[in-house]
N, C-alpha and C positions, 0 to 999 in steps of 0.2 A: 503494498499498499502507500510505501515510501514514494516511488516516482508517481503516482496516481491523482491524477485532478480530480474536482469532482464536478458532478453535473448534479445543478438543482432544480429539479421538475416537478410541473404539477399536471394532472389531468381534470378535462371536465369531461364527463361521460354522460351518456342516457340512460342513468341508472345507478344502484348500487349493486347491482350482482355482475360480476367481471364474465358469467359464462353466458346471461344471458340479455344484457345491455351495452351497445359498443361505447367506444372511446370515439369521442369525438371532437375533442381540442388536447392540443400536446403546445406545453413550452418549456423549453431546455434552455439552462444557461450553462456554459461553461465558465470554470472560475477556478485559477489557479489556487493552488493547494494550500501555498505560503503566501501571498499576499491578499487571495478574496479578491483580483482585481477581475472583471470581467474578460474574456477572453472569446468568446463566441455566444451566439444565441439562435435557436431556431423555433419558431412559432406557426403550428399549422392547423387548422380545420380539418377533421375528415368527413368524408359522406356518410353517410348511414349504410351498413353493408353487414352482408350474409342474413337480413332477414331477423335483426336483432331485435331485440323492443326497446323504443325510448318513451319512457316513462315520463309523463307532462310534468310531475313535480319537479323533477331532475331538471327540465329546462325553465321551469319558475326559478328555480336556485340558480342557474349559470346565464340565464341569458339568453342562451343561443335559441337562433329560430332554425325549422328546420330549411326554409328557403334559402335560408343565410348560407348553411350547411352544404345544400344542392349548389348552389351558386357558386362557392368560394371554397367549397372543401374539396382536399386530395382524394383521390379512389385508394380506396386500401391498398396494393398492391404499390402504388408512388408513393404514400404517406411512410410505407413501411420501409420504402428505399432511402426517401430523405432522413430517416431516424436513425437508420444503420448507416449511413454516412456520417450523419452527425457525430454517432458512439467512436466510429472510426478513426476520425479526424481527432476526436478525443482523445486518444492513446497514443503518445508519443514514440511507443515502440514500433518500428516498421514490418515488425514480426506479429504485430495484434499478440504481445506478450500477456498472458493472465495476468501479470503481476505489475501491469502499468495500465491496465485497463480504467475508466475512469469509475470512481464511485459516488453513486447515486443518492443525494440528498433530498428527502421531501418532508414536507409535512403531512403527518399519516402516509406512511411512506408505504405499509401494507399495502393499502387500497390501491393507490399509484401502482406499485408494482407489481399489482395482482393484475389490474389492466392491462399493462405491458404486458405482461405472460401472456396473456388471451391474447393480445394482438398480434404478438409474434408469434403464437401457435397458430391463428390463425392462415398467417403467410408461410406457414412450414416451416418457422425458425424459432432458434430458442435467442431469448434475450440475454443469455448470460455466458452466449460465445461473444458478447461486445462489453459487458462491463464486468464490474466486480458481484460476487453473490452477497457480499457483506454491503451495508447501505447504514445511510446515519437519517433515523426520522427524529427532527426537531420537535416535533408534540413529544415524544416520548424523553428525548432530551430537557424539554422545560418542564415535563412532568418533575422529572429528579429535582431540578435545579431549588425549585418554589411553589407556592402552593399556587394556584391558579383557579379562579371560580371557575373557567371554562379554558377547556384546553383547544376549542376554536383559534384556526391561527389570526383572524380578527382582534381577536379580545386579547390572545399575548401581544398581538404586537400592542393594540392600544396599552395597555400595563407598564411594557417596557421602553412605550412611548416612541413603535417603529411607526409610520404610514403607510398603511394600506388602503391606497383607491382603487375601485372597484374590484370588489372583492368576489369570487367565483368566476375570477376570467383566471384563464391558464395562466398569461403572461404577469398578471397582477400579482398573481398568488406567486406565483416563481418569484419576483422579484421582492417583495414582502418576506420571502423564506432565505433569501440571499442575507438580508439584513439579518437577520434572527439568527440565521446559523453563524454569521459572527459575533453577532453579539455572543450565544453559547458560547462560542470555540476561547472567547475574549472571558469569559466569566468561571471558568472552568479549571 
C-alpha cells in the first residue's frame, strides 16, 4: 500500500440493492497519497441497463432523472471502459502490480463497493483486477474518532466544518469525502 494513491469514490444508484438496482452515477477523484492533492477525476452518468429496477425514492434522493440518464448517460460497456481506464491510470506500475493498485476511499464504502462489484460483474470483469481489496470507509473512521448524532456524510461534514453543497450527487459527495478523509487522517 505504500506506493498506492487513493481514489475517493461515490456512487448514485437506482435503489439500495446492487443486485436489483443499477449504478447510475459515478464520481472518482484520484488523490496523492502524501499531499492529498487532486491528480485526476472522472464523473459520469450511466444509462439504465440490464432491465434492473429503478426505485422512484432513490431518484428523489439523488435528484437524477431518467431523461437525463438516457440523454447524457454512457452505455454500460462504455462506462465500464472509462472506469477501468481511470483505475489503470491511477496505478503507477506499468505492470499493473497488485501492490501499487489504488485504494478506494468512500463514505459507506461497503455500499459503493458493492455497486462497483456488481457493475463489473455485469461487464464480465472483476473490480479487484484494478484496485486494492482493502479500502477506507470515512463513515467507519468517523465513528471511531468521535460521537456523531448521525453518520451521514452531510451531518459529519457540518459538525467538522466541511462544506457540502448539493448532497447526493456523486461528485459533490466525493469532493466532501476528500476533505473529510484529509481531516480524519490529520486527526488520527
